C-alpha positions in Angstrom: 21.1 -13.2 -0.4 22.8 -9.9 -1.4 26.5 -10.1 -1.6 27.2 -7.1 0.5 24.9 -8.2 3.4 26.3 -10.6 5.9 24.6 -14.0 5.8 22.1 -14.8 8.5 22.5 -11.9 11.0 20.9 -12.0 14.5 17.9 -9.8 14.9 19.4 -7.6 17.5 22.5 -7.0 15.2 20.2 -6.2 12.3 18.7 -3.4 14.3 21.8 -2.3 16.2 23.8 -1.8 13.0 21.1 0.8 12.0 21.5 2.6 15.4 17.7 2.7 15.9 15.9 2.0 19.1 13.5 -0.8 19.6 10.5 1.5 19.8 11.3 3.1 16.4 11.6 -0.3 14.7 8.4 -1.5 16.4 6.5 1.6 15.3 7.7 1.3 11.7 6.7 -2.4 11.6 3.3 -1.8 13.3 4.3 -4.0 16.2 4.6 -3.6 19.9 8.1 -3.0 21.3 7.6 -6.2 23.4 7.3 -8.2 20.2 10.6 -6.7 18.9 12.3 -7.5 22.2 11.0 -11.1 22.1 12.1 -11.6 18.4 15.6 -10.4 19.5 15.7 -12.9 22.4 14.9 -15.8 20.1 11.3 -16.2 21.0 9.1 -17.8 18.3 7.4 -15.2 16.0 4.9 -15.6 13.1 6.1 -15.4 9.6 3.9 -12.3 9.1 5.7 -10.6 12.1 9.1 -11.5 10.6 8.0 -9.8 7.3 6.9 -6.7 9.1 10.3 -6.5 10.8 12.1 -7.3 7.6 10.2 -4.5 5.8 10.9 -2.0 8.6 14.6 -2.9 8.6 14.8 -2.3 4.9 13.1 1.0 5.2 15.8 2.2 7.6 18.6 0.6 5.5 17.3 2.4 2.4 17.1 5.7 4.5 20.7 5.3 5.6 22.0 4.4 2.1 22.7 0.8 3.1 22.3 -2.3 0.9 18.8 -3.9 1.4 18.2 -7.3 2.8 16.9 -9.5 0.0 15.0 -12.2 1.9 13.3 -12.5 5.3 15.7 -15.4 6.0 18.7 -13.1 6.0 17.8 -12.5 9.6 17.9 -15.4 12.1 14.3 -15.1 13.4 12.7 -18.0 15.2 9.7 -18.3 12.8 6.9 -20.6 14.0 4.2 -21.5 11.5 3.7 -20.2 8.1 0.6 -17.9 8.6 
């Protein structure tokens, strides 16, 4: 993990710190807003969904001049399966 990024942040915190709405993150990740809401509530998501969210979060982090997350596990998603 990157030194400047807090270890294992909650999904909602990862989005909230960017001050972006759920719909904007969902759109960038190519997911429905319901999937983002469920991920933030701790519902199980597929690994591919976690990576889509991870990449979208890093897009917005880069856009805002923030340090990027290095690993999908930097966020506490409830990942089910390895798809």
